[in-house]
N, C-alpha and C positions, 0 to 999 in steps of 0.2 A: 557323602552327605552334602558337601558344599555344592556339588553339581546338581543334586536333586533340588536343593533350595533355589539355586539359580534358575533351573528349568521351571520350577513352580512360579517364580516371580515373573519370568518372561511369558509364560502361558497365561497368567492372570492379567498382566499389564498390556499385552499385545492388543486385545480387542478394544481396550479403552483408547490406546494411542491411535489405532486405525479409525475409530469413530471420529476423532477430532481432526484428523488430517484433511488437507484440502484434496477433494476428489472431484472427478468429472461430474458425478451426480450432484455434488454440493455446488459446484460452479454453475451447472445448468440451472439451478433454482435461485441463484444469486440475483437479487434485485437491488439496485442502488439508485438513489435520487439525490443528487447533490445540488440540483438546480442548473447544472451545466451539462448539456447532452454529450458534448465531446468528452468531458471528463468522465461521465458515466460509462461511455463506450470503452474508454481506456482502462477504467477500473475493472470492467468485465474481462478485458484482455489480460490484465495483470493477474486476475484471479485464475484464469486458465494457465498462464505461465507458471504461477506458483505451484499448481498441482503437479507439474512435470519437473520443475526445478526449485524446490523449496529452499535449498541452501543458498542459491543465487539470489532468490528473493530476500531472504533474511539478511544476507550480506549487504545488499543494496540499501535496505532500510536502515540497517545499523550504521553503515558508512556515511550515507548522504543525508539521513534525517537525524543522525546523532543519537539514536536510541539503542539502549542495551539489547544485544541479541537475545539474552535470556528473557527479557520482558516480551519481546516480539514473539519469540518461540512459545512462551506461555500463553499468549493471546491465541495463537494459532492452534497449538496442540492440546492445551489443557482446557481453554475456555471456548474453543470451537469457532473463533472469529474467522471470517472470510479474509483472504489476503487483500482483496480490494479495500475492505474497511480498515484493515491495519495500515495499508499504504496511505489511505486518505487521512486517517487519524494522525499518523506520525508526521506526514508532510504538511498537513494543514496546521498542525501545532507549530511546526517550524516556521512556516511563512507568516503566521499570525503572532509569532513570538510567545507562544504558549508551549507547554510540554505535550508530548504525545499522551502522557497520562491524563492531562487536562481534557484532551479531546475524547479519550476513552471513557473517562468518568462522565463527561457531558452526554455522550452517546448512551452510556449504560443507564443514566438517570432519566433520560427522556422517555416519556410514556406515550406511546402512539395511541391514536384513536382506536376504539374497539374494533377488532378484526384487522387492524392495519399493522404496519411494521414501522420501525424507527427509520426516519429519512434524514440523511445528512443535511438536507436543505433546511429542515426545521432546527437541527442542532446548531448549525453555524449561524443561523439568523437569530436564535432565541437564547441559547444556553452557554455560549462561550464568552460573552461579555465584550466581544470585539466586533464592531460593525464590519462585515466583509466588504472589501473594496476591489476595484478592478486590478489593483496592484497585487493583492493576495491571490486572486484567480490567475493572473498572468504568471506569477512565481510558481504556483502549483502546476500549471500547464507546462511551463519550461522544465520543471523537475520531472514530470511524466515523460516528456520527450527525451531528456537526458537519460532517464532510466532505460527507456527502450533502446537508445543508442548503446548504453553500457551492455545490455543484454544482446545486442546485435539483432534486435527485432524490428520489423517494419512498423512504422507508425504513420498514419495518414494525417497530415497537417491541414488545418483549415487555412483560409487565405491570410488571416492575421498572423498565425504562427509561421507560415511560409515567409511572410514579409519580415517578421522579427528574427527568425532563426535560420532561414535559408533551407536548402535541401540537405540531405544526409552528407553528401560530399563536402559541401561548404562547412557544415558543423564539424566534420572530422578534420578538415584542414585547420580550422580555428583551434580545435583541441590539441592537435599536434604542435601548432605554433606556441600555444600556451605552455605545453609541457616542455618544449625546447627552451623557452624563456625562463622557466622555473629552474632548469638545470644550470643555467649560466650563473 
């Protein structure tokens, strides 16, 4: 009887879980407009990464944005949020000294023009109560590069990021030196 109940729960719940997961089809239709084309392209890539490696994506956001894994997983699996939007909401919250929940609420409250969709550029400029600065965008861009490095994914840096962060070999060398210094 217990097995029958378990089987029934799995059969009924599986289609719902499958609908909410990050899929290739869902990623292909994903549109993001933060106001920064480089960030938009990276969020698209993060979306595709999360469809193949959802646990690594959740680990990254939990560890480096400081957001509960349960909350992030609920956004992705229960509420059907795109991984790129989750990443942006949580890391934007971090760099602007808001919570991820503040960003999620602002995005959810924002009403797009008829026939349109919610754009992060409108949310960050109008709904979060913090005027975005170059320092916020720089911190977000650095976080995106760090995430790609953690995932061992290639990331194309623009000239400014190359000047600020160096190439992958230079970033890895600095990370090893920092880890060695922390062990002392």
